[in-house]
C-alpha positions as CSV (number, residue, x, y, z in Angstrom):
1,X,-63.6,-64.0,-8.5
2,X,-60.2,-62.7,-7.4
3,X,-57.3,-64.7,-7.1
4,X,-54.5,-64.4,-4.7
5,X,-52.3,-62.8,-7.4
6,X,-54.8,-60.1,-7.9
7,X,-54.8,-59.0,-4.5
8,X,-50.9,-59.4,-4.6
9,X,-50.7,-57.1,-7.5
10,X,-52.8,-54.6,-6.0
11,X,-50.8,-54.6,-2.8
12,X,-47.4,-54.3,-4.8
13,X,-48.7,-51.4,-6.7
14,X,-49.5,-49.7,-3.4
15,X,-45.9,-50.2,-2.4
16,X,-44.4,-49.0,-5.7
17,X,-43.0,-52.7,-6.3
18,X,-43.8,-55.5,-8.7
19,X,-43.5,-59.0,-8.9
20,X,-40.3,-58.6,-10.4
21,X,-38.8,-56.6,-7.9
22,X,-40.1,-58.3,-5.1
23,X,-39.7,-61.8,-5.4
24,X,-39.8,-63.1,-1.6
25,X,-43.3,-61.2,-1.6
26,X,-44.4,-63.5,-4.1
27,X,-43.7,-66.6,-2.1
28,X,-45.2,-65.0,1.0
29,X,-48.3,-63.7,0.0
30,X,-50.7,-67.0,0.0
31,X,-49.7,-67.9,3.6
32,X,-50.2,-64.1,4.8
33,X,-53.7,-64.0,3.2
34,X,-54.4,-67.1,4.4
35,X,-53.4,-66.2,8.0
36,X,-55.7,-62.7,7.7
37,X,-58.7,-65.0,7.0
38,X,-59.9,-65.0,10.5
39,X,-60.0,-61.4,10.7
40,X,-62.4,-60.6,8.3
41,X,-64.5,-64.2,7.9
42,X,-67.5,-63.0,9.9
43,X,-67.7,-59.7,8.1
44,X,-67.3,-61.3,4.9
45,X,-70.1,-63.7,5.8
46,X,-72.2,-60.8,7.1
47,X,-71.8,-59.1,3.6
48,X,-73.1,-62.5,1.8
49,X,-75.9,-62.5,4.1
50,X,-76.9,-58.9,3.2
51,X,-77.0,-59.9,-0.5
52,X,-79.3,-63.3,0.3
53,X,-76.3,-65.3,-0.3
54,X,-75.2,-68.4,1.9
55,X,-72.2,-68.0,4.5
56,X,-68.9,-69.8,3.7
57,X,-68.8,-72.7,6.1
58,X,-64.9,-73.2,6.0
59,X,-62.0,-70.9,6.3
60,X,-60.3,-71.0,2.9
61,X,-56.6,-71.5,2.9
62,X,-54.3,-70.5,0.0
63,X,-51.4,-72.3,-1.3
64,X,-50.7,-70.6,-4.6
65,X,-51.1,-67.3,-6.4
66,X,-54.0,-68.8,-8.6
67,X,-56.0,-69.7,-5.7
68,X,-59.6,-68.3,-6.1
69,X,-60.5,-65.9,-3.3
70,X,-64.5,-66.5,-2.5
71,X,-64.6,-63.3,-0.2
72,X,-67.0,-60.8,-1.6
73,X,-65.5,-58.2,-3.8
74,X,-66.1,-55.2,-1.7
75,X,-63.7,-56.8,1.0
76,X,-61.1,-58.0,-1.7
77,X,-60.7,-54.8,-3.3
78,X,-61.0,-52.4,-0.6
79,X,-59.4,-54.0,2.6
80,X,-57.4,-57.1,1.7
81,X,-54.7,-55.4,-0.4
82,X,-53.8,-52.8,2.4
83,X,-53.9,-55.8,4.8
84,X,-51.4,-57.7,2.8
85,X,-49.1,-54.5,2.1
86,X,-49.3,-54.3,5.9
87,X,-47.9,-57.8,6.5
88,X,-45.5,-57.8,3.8
89,X,-44.1,-54.7,5.2
90,X,-43.9,-56.1,8.9
91,X,-42.0,-59.0,7.4
92,X,-39.6,-56.7,5.9
93,X,-39.2,-54.9,9.1
94,X,-40.7,-51.9,7.7
95,X,-42.8,-50.7,10.8
96,X,-43.2,-47.3,10.0
97,X,-44.5,-47.7,6.6
98,X,-46.6,-50.7,8.0
99,X,-48.6,-48.3,10.6
100,X,-49.7,-46.3,7.6
101,X,-51.0,-49.3,5.7
102,X,-52.6,-51.1,8.6
103,X,-54.6,-47.7,9.3
104,X,-55.9,-48.0,5.8
105,X,-56.6,-51.7,6.0
106,X,-58.6,-50.8,9.2
107,X,-60.3,-48.2,7.6
108,X,-61.1,-50.4,4.6
109,X,-62.5,-53.0,6.9
110,X,-64.7,-50.5,8.6
111,X,-66.1,-49.3,5.5
112,X,-67.1,-52.7,4.6
113,X,-69.1,-53.2,7.9
114,X,-71.0,-50.1,7.2
115,X,-71.9,-51.9,3.7
116,X,-73.9,-54.0,6.1
117,X,-77.3,-52.8,6.5
118,X,-78.9,-53.1,9.8
119,X,-82.8,-52.9,11.0
120,X,-83.3,-49.3,12.7
121,X,-85.5,-49.0,15.4
122,X,-87.1,-46.0,16.5
123,X,-85.9,-44.6,19.8
124,X,-88.2,-41.4,20.2
125,X,-91.7,-43.2,20.2
126,X,-94.7,-41.0,19.6
127,X,-96.8,-41.0,22.5
128,X,-100.6,-42.1,21.8
129,X,-102.7,-39.0,21.1
130,X,-105.9,-40.8,22.9
131,X,-107.8,-41.8,19.7
132,X,-107.0,-38.3,18.0
133,X,-105.3,-38.7,14.6
């Protein structure tokens, strides 16, 4: 399982920062990730269901950097770092940069949604051939 620190370090790398150069981000990361949970909770549970895993019952809340994120790794690795980077930039009033990272976050969430299999129905049924095979 990944931790809040893992997601934070990936986000910091995307922003060309480090834990040493961004102490405010370290304080904000658990709270921001907790606020992002409702956006992706249902998607995470659908990913879990597609793997035969039971859904998470409650929204996780994060208090420190070593808290584990019980979400599926696809979502944690592809989407959450961009979402966290977006929110960190918004907190720093770097709106222009945040727009770019938010687009990447939305793309990553959409990619994760495409990983969820859906049944396919035939919209073009073959007409009966009257006993001829």
